[in-house]
N, C-alpha and C positions, 0 to 999 in steps of 0.2 A: 504493501500500500502505498504511493505516494502524496505524503501530506505540503502541500506547501502554506509557511505561514507568514503571511504576508503584515512589516510591519515599518513604524516610525521610527524606534528603539530597538536596538537588541544589544547587551551586556558582555561583549567589551566596544564592544565598535562605537554605539555612541549609545550613550544612557541619561538620562534628564530625571526619573521615576521609577515606577514601581515595573510600569511594561516592558520598561528597560530589564529590568534583570529576571521578568519573564521570560522573556521571550529567548533571554538567554541560554534559559536552567532547560522549559516544558521540553525542549527539540531535543535535547541532549537523550532526556531521559527514554522520551519516544522513541529512538535511535535504539535506547541496550531494550529495547521491549518488542524488537525489530519493524518498526516503522520506518519507514525511510522521508526521515522528516528533515525539510530546507528550509530554508530562512532569505526571504528578496530581501533587502535593504535599500532606502535608499544612500546611497553614498554621499559622504561625508571627508572631508580634507581633515581628519582625524590624527591623535599617535596612532592608531588602530589600524587604520591606511598608509601610514608613511611607514610601519614597521615591521609590514608584511607582505607577501608576494601575493600579486590578483593577476590570472590570466583572462585574456581577453576571449572570451564565448561565443559573444553574438555581438552583430550590428546593426543597425536596424533604421526604422524612419517613419514619422509617424505626425497627428496632424492636434492641435489644441485650436479648433474652430479652424480657420484658415491661414492660418500662421503652421509650418512647419516645424518638423524637432527632426535632432539624430539621438539615436538614445547607446549607449555603449551595455553588455552587459559581461559585469567584471566576474571571477568565480577567484575566493580566496584560497591556493592552493595548494595550503599542507594539510587542510582537515584538523587545524588546530584546535576549534571548540565544539570536535571531537561531532559534527553535521556539517551539511555543505549550507557555504553563508554564499551566498550570492549581491553586486552590488547593484543598481538601477545608478548610471551615472547618465545625465544631461549637460552636455557644457553650458555655461550662464546660468542653467536654474539647477539645476540637482549636482553638484559638484562643491558647494560649500561649507565652513567649519559648526556652524550649529546649526541644530534641529529645528527648533521652531522661527517663529517668531519676524520672518521675516516680511515686508509688503505684498508680496508675489506667494504664499505659501499658499493658495486655494493652486495657484496655475502647476506648484511643485507638485502636489502630492495628486491631481487626477494624474496631469503629466505620470507621477511613476506610476501610475494603476492602468494606466493605458498599456506603457511599456511593458510591463509584466506581463500583459493578457496578447497585446501582438507577438511580445519571446513567443510566447507559449503553442499562439496558432501558427508562425510563419516555421517554427521547428518541429511542430506535431511534437512536443512533449507532453509524455503520460501526468497527467494528474487528477487525483483521484478525490482530493479535498483540496478544497483552497480556503486552508483556517483565516479569517481575518482578525485582524486585533483593532479595537477601537477606530477611529472616524474615520483614521489616513488613509485604508483601503474599504469604506464603508460602502465607493460604489460598485466594488465588486459584483458582488450578489445581481445588483442591478442587471451591471452591463450586458454580465454574461448573458441574458436569460433576453436580453431585450434590448441591445445591437447588434443593428446586422453585421458589423465586421466580426463580431466574435460569437456568432451563432454555432457555431461549432462546439461549444465550450456548453451550453445552457443547461446539457443534463449532468453536468459536476456538482457535487455538493457541494453547500456552502455554510461555513461554522463562523459564526461570527462571539468576539468573546469580547465582552465592555468590562475595560478598566477601570471607567473613571465616563460614568453619563453626564455628567458634566458640561463634557466640553463634545461637542457636535459633530463641527463641519460645516457650517453657515455659509451658503455662499447665494447671490444673489440672483435673481434670474437673470441679469444682463449677461452671466457666465457663461449659462444652457448653451454659447451656441462653440461654449471650451471641450462637449462630451462628443461624441462622434452619434454617427447617424441612429437612431434610434425610432422606433416606436410610437409614434407621437403620441398614440390613446393612451400608453402607458404615462406619459408625464406626471399624475396625479403619486405616482407611487415613492419621487422624485420631492414631491413640497409636503413640508409642515409648517406651521402659521405663517405662510403667505412667500417662503425664500425654500434655496434644496438646500434638505437638513440631510447629510451624508450621513449618520448616525441614525437618524428615523429610515430613510430608505434602505440602508443594511439591517436593520428589525424589520422592516417589512416584508424582504425579498431573500433574505436569509434561510436557508433551511433550517437551522436551529440556532439558537445562540444560547450562548453560558456566561454567568460573573463568577467571579473571581473571592465569592462565596457566597452561601445561603441565604444569611442575613442579607445580603445587597439585591438577593434577587430578590425577595418580599419589597425591599425599602423602594426599590425602584417605579411601582406602584403607586408610593404615593412623597420621592422627594427624588425626582430627577430633571429638574431643569427646562420644564414644559410636556416632557415627554410620558408622567404619569398615564394621561387616560390609552397612549399605544403601545405602555408594557400592562395594562390592566389586560388590552385586547388582545396581545399576540403573546400574555402568557403560557399559553400551551407549547410555546415553543422553545422554551428558557427551561436553564438546571443550571443548577447555582454547585460549583464546585472550587471550593480553596486550593489557593494558591498554596505554593509547597517554597522550599526552600531549597540552595544547592549545598551542599555539605560539603560538596568538593572547595565552595570559596568558603562559606561559611561554617568553620571548625577551629574554635581556641586554640586546640590544641595542637592545628598545621600554618594554622594563617602565619602568613611571613610578613604579614603587613603591622604582626603588634610588637611591645616593647620584650612581651615578659610569652609564654606561651604556656595553657595550663591544661587541663581535663576535668573529669567531674569528679575527678579524687582530688586534684589538688584545686580544686576552685578558690577555694579561700582565701593561700598565699597568693594563686595567680592573680583573682583581682585583686589584692592588695600591691603586688607589685605593680602593676596596669598604672593604679588608680594613683600609686606614687611618683610613677613618669611622668603621665599626663598632667596630673594635678601642678607638678613644678612647672611644664612650659608654660601656663597658664595662671602660674599663681594663685592656686587655690590652696586649701588647707586639706588635706588629704583625711585627716581625720573626724572630719561631717562629711553626712552622707552625701553625694555626690546626687543629684537630679538633672535629666541633660532633657534636649530638644530638638530632636535628627529631620531637616526636613526644607520642605517651600515654606515661603512664608507669605500665606495667603491662608482668607475667612474660612474656606474650604478644609484647612485645618488645625485651625482654632489657633493659628498666631494671631489675634488683633490683639487676643488678650491675655496671653505671651508678658509684655511688661508690666500689667495690673496685675494678675499674677506674682511675679518673681518679685518685682518691687514690695507689694505688700508680704510677702514672702522673707525677704531678709527683711522688711522694719521688723515684723508682731515675733519671728522666731530667730533673728540673729544672729547669735554664733553657732547655732542648732544647723545651719542646712549649707549648702554651698549649690550654683546655677553653674549649668555652661551650655551654651546654642548654639547649632551648629547649621545656616541653611541663610538662603536667600530669599527676595520675592517680592512684594510689596514695599515700595519705597520706603511708607511712613509707619510701616513697621518693624524695616532695618533701625529706619532711622531714630522709634521711640525705646525700642532695642540697647543701640548704642547707646543712648540721650539719659539711661541709668549708670547712677553709679559705678561705675567700677571700684568694686572691691575685691579684697580678697575673698569674697560668697560667692561673685559674679565674674562669668567670661561670655565674651561671645567671639565667633569667628562667621566671619558676611563670606559666604560662598556655599564651595562644596570642597572639600577632598573626599575623597575612596576612602586612602590611607587615614585619614584621620579619623570617621565615621566607626572603621574598626576598629580604632584606639580608644574610638568613647565609650562602643558596646563592651569591649573588654573591662573596662575601668570604669563607668558608673556602676551607681546601687539602683538607679531605678530610671528608667525612664517616660517624659510624659507624653500623650497624647489624645490633645481634648477636641480630637477634632467633631466639625461638624459634618462631617461625608468622608466614608471608609472603606471602598469597595472589600479591600479583603485588608491590606496593610501588612505590612513585611515589614518594618522596622520592631512590632512586639516581636516576633518571630525570630531574627536575626536578638534581641535583644535576649529574648529566654538562651538561647542555643547559646548564646556570651554568659548566663548565670547574672542576665540584670532585671529586676523585679518589673513588668508594665505596671504603669497607673493610666491607666486609658479612659475614657468615655464607651459608655453601653450604646456601640454602633454598629452596622454591616459586619464588615470581619471579624472587628478586636470582639464583637463579645460573641463569635464564634468559635476565637481562640485562647481564649483571658477571658480563666473562672476565676472568681472572687476568693479570696485568703480565707472567705467567712463561712464560703463551702464549703462542701468536700470537698476533698482533692485539690483544693482551690491554691491557687500561686501567682496571684497577680493583685492592683486593686482597679473596681470599676465606680463609676461616676454616673449621674444620670443624663447629665446636661452638660453644654457646651454653656457653663457662665463660670466665672473666677471664681465664686465662692463652692463650685461644688467641687474647681481643682482646688482648692484651697485643702479646705476640710480632706479630699483626697489627700496631698500633701503632707499634712498634719498625720493621717495615718502610717505614710512610709517614714515619716520622722520618729513617731514612735516604734513603730515594728522594728527601722534600726536598731532600735536601741535592746530589742529582743538578740543575744546574737544567737542563738540557737535555732528561734525562728528561722529568723535569714537565711544558718546555716543548710536548712532544710529545704527550705523554698528552695537557694540557687540549685540544689539537685536535680528538685523536681524536674524546678524548671528545665537546665540541660540535658535532661532524659526523656524528654516529650521530644517525639516522633513528626516531624512538619515537613520530613523528605516531599521529595517529588516523586515519589517510588508510587505510589497510592493516588496520587491526584492524575499521572500520568495514565494507568491507567484506566480511569475513567473517562478522561479524553481518549483513549484505543476502544473501549466499548461504544463512544456517542461515536465515535468515526464508523468501526464496525456496522451501526444500528441503519449508519446511512446511506452506505451501501450496499447491502444487503437486501432495503428495500428497491434501486432500481432492478 
């Protein structure tokens, strides 16, 4: 079975968030189960492409309306990721450094999708499943059914995985001419709320869609940025599969990015050593519980309430707690976090650093996730693997993966609402918990012993693929 994974991100080629981690790991585990899983990604001029060898496997020509463009398909030569990786390169359009935020982003992703399909039909490549990830490849299920040029692909099943429904790939009807010749009687499938909506189109046209946790599957019907009714109408096509993490990348015993490696049997000393190294780097006191936030500084993540939470806790609990934030995003949040008085209780690293994130997971005592929306959440899974206790809002994948310490077999702290008051109350519980050294030691071992690897999740995807192929 050959599965084409179409995505804007794939770690370690290009990663902005959890989408990159998932697409960088799931195909590897599908391959280990006998699936011929490939990843087809837009080309980015990043360190990975600069330091790895690629061969040109196809050069083609296509159109965005009346504008023709040339594209090239590059294949990574050494199979370094344990699956076949292909990049779509379009000079002047898809050959840049960043993944998102270009003014012609709409053109980029439409051209990417058209190029993939053009390559497949021109080379007569066998594809059993198109697995589309988020809106960046969301027009593919529509195009293979209703674009005359891609008629030969019509019967190929399509799976859409929704990593985050807040972002939907909107474009005005003035961009309709970017699409190849289509059956005009089907244009209603493109429309949602008066514009072309790539994610809505994918939900309507895909064979099945998945979400990255069962909890998020249900939440989409009440909170999906305007698509609530659509998800209610199409709910029979939905399936929630919790994300996994890649233990080859996230393993404190073998992680080369850490100052000190450790295992479940040496977690106490291991975390102490990593904490001492990190606190020295950031001017923090390693005798205090260290609470961290890692991620995008956006409303969706509840980052807007971080400045108030941190300043209030530093005022009320004074010498009892330290904070370290790693992230970037909305400038007003960055400025508010920077304006908090820098002392030995708090520090802030603006930006994202993969190595630093690993070191923080290993050193921190708690990770705070006050998310408004969290389709799955990977940070809490990484934290658990490193013996760091999650403090999370009970939503989406967070409530699917974290059990509160007050429940049987619990190992985390949950709170109900994305409010400073609820988060501060949860932090107070964490500070009290930290003082119970025996309890913390036991929780760390429980956390590290949990299994959130991709093995089980990959098998669920394979069952889904098989069910679609047997229906043909």
